[in-house]
N, C-alpha and C positions, 0 to 999 in steps of 0.2 A: 132315361132316368126320371124325368118329370113329365112323361107322356100323359095326355088327357085320359081320364077314366070316368065311368059312370057309377055313381053310388046312390042307391035308393032313388034312382031316377034323376039325380042331379049330376050335371057335368062338373068335373073338378079335376084337380091334379094331386099327386102325392104330397107336394109341398103345401098346397092350400089345405089339404086334409090334416096334415100334421100341425100346421099353424092353428087350425080350428080347435083341435083337441087340446093343445097347450093353452090356448087363450081361454077356453072354458074353465080349465083347472085353475088358471091364474085368477080369474074372477071369483071362483069359489074360495080360494085361499084368501083373497082380499076381504071377502065378506066375513070370514072367520078371523081376520087379522093375523094370519099366519105369514111370517116374513119370507118363507120360501116362495111366495108369489112373485117376488121380484126377480128371482132367478128364472122362473118360467116366463116371466114377462120379457126378459132379455132374449131368451131363445125364440119365443113366438114372434117378437118384433123383428129379429133378424130374418126369419123365414118369410114373414109378410112383406118385408122390404123387397124381396125378390118377386113375390107375387104381384105387388102393386107396380113394380117397374114394368113387368110384362103387360100390365093393363093400362099403362100410360097414366097412372095416378101418381104423378111425381110429388105432389104435396104430401100425400100419404106415405110415399116411399121415404121421403126425407124425414117425415115425422117419426118413422120407425127408428132412424138413427138417433133422433133426439130422445125417443123413448128409452133407448138402451142407456144413454147417458143419465137420464133422469132416474131410471130404475136403479142404477148403481148408487146414486145419491139417496133415493128413497129407501133403499135397503139399509143404508147406513143410518138414516133418520129413525127408522123403526127399531133398529137394533140398539142405537145409542140411547133412546128414550129421553127422559127429562134430564137435562144437565145437572150434575152434582147430586144425583139421586139414583136409587136403584129401580125407579119406576119406569115402566114402559111408556112409550109415547101415547097419551090419551087422545080419544076422539074429542074434537072441539068444533065450534062453529065460528064462522067469520062474523065480525061485527059489521055494522052498517057501512062504515067507511071502507073496510076491506072488501065488502061485497061490491060496492061501486067501482073500486079499483079493478077487481076481477072482471067485471062486465066491460069496463073500459079497455082493459088489456085484450080481451077477446075481440072487441070491435077493431082495435088498432091492428092486432095480428091478422085479422080477416082482410082488412084493406091492403096491408102490405103484401100478404101472400097472394091475394087476388091479382094485384098489379104485377107481381113477379111472374106468376104462373101464366097469365095471359100474354105477357110480353116476351118471356124468355123460354117458354116450353111449348110443346105441341098438344098439350092436353085440351080436350074438348069440353071440359067442365071446370074451368078455372074458378068460378064463383063458388060452386058447391065444394070443390076441393079445398079452397082457401078457408071458407067458413068452418068446415068440419075439422080441418087440420088445426086451426087456431083453437077451436073448442076442445079438441082432444088433448092438446098440449096443456090447456088450463086445467082440464079434468085430472090429468096425470100429476100436475104440480100440487093440486089440492089433495089428491090421494096421498102423495108423498108426505104431506104434513098431517094426515088423518083429519082433514076437514070434512065435516058432514056434507057440505055442499058439493063435494066431488060427485056424489050420486045424482044430484039434480042435473049437473052438467052432462053426465054420461047418459041419462035418460033422454035428454034433448038430442044429443049427438047421435046416439045409437038409433033412434027412430028415423032420423034423416039419412043415416048411413044405409039403412035397409033399402031405401029408394035408390040411392046412388049406386049401390052394388048390383041391384037388379038391372039398372040402366047399363052397367058395364058388363053384364052377363056373368058376374061372379056370384052365382046362385047360392053356393054353399056358404060363402062369406056373408051373404045377405041373411041366410038362415041363422048363422052365428050371431049376427047383430040383433036379430029379432029375439034370440035367446038372451042376449045381453040386456035388452030392455027389461025383461022380466027379472033377471038377476040383479039389475041395478035397483029395481023397486024393492027387492028382498034385502039388498045391501043397505038401502036407506032406512028401512024399518029396523034392521038388526043394529045398525050403528046408532039410530035414534034411541033405541031401548037401552043402549049402553050408558046413557046419561049425558049425551052430547047436548041435548036441548037446554041444559042448565049451565053449559060452559061455553062462553064466547071468548075468543082470543084472536089477536092478530099476531101471528108468529112468523 
């Protein structure tokens, strides 16, 4: 059912390929602020949870479960918009204090995950897995609240994920994250042009 196959010279599996396609469409929908992105995020996260389990990337596997929960919450946030108004949720920026909190949260999450993965799992990349898992969670939370800085986080994370997935021989997924880098740059420009540069808020 999920036997290995070769596509355009890349070794992959049907599940990884399906996750690839859904993830690309998800980011395209995020760029255009289309709320159906959250449904596709749930589906692609479930698929990649299985792919990462097979690759012994347990931090990333667990992250997919968190992504599913956050996606349900993010979908609600995008649909509910601004409380007591008919306005959709606007794109805003973090203020300085919130920015430091976000960076501190990433660091704390990294340390905790690194410790857990190195002590309680057989992963061979606990540091990288922990750092990128924590960063991905931060990016997803910022995306849920339509914070412009989510794209900054994704650019950093996606660049590093390319190297990690090449190391784990998940070549198609490495290609996916290389595509994500470019899409994150496009997303940053698109959201910046929507007026976020003039709106800072800690929500």
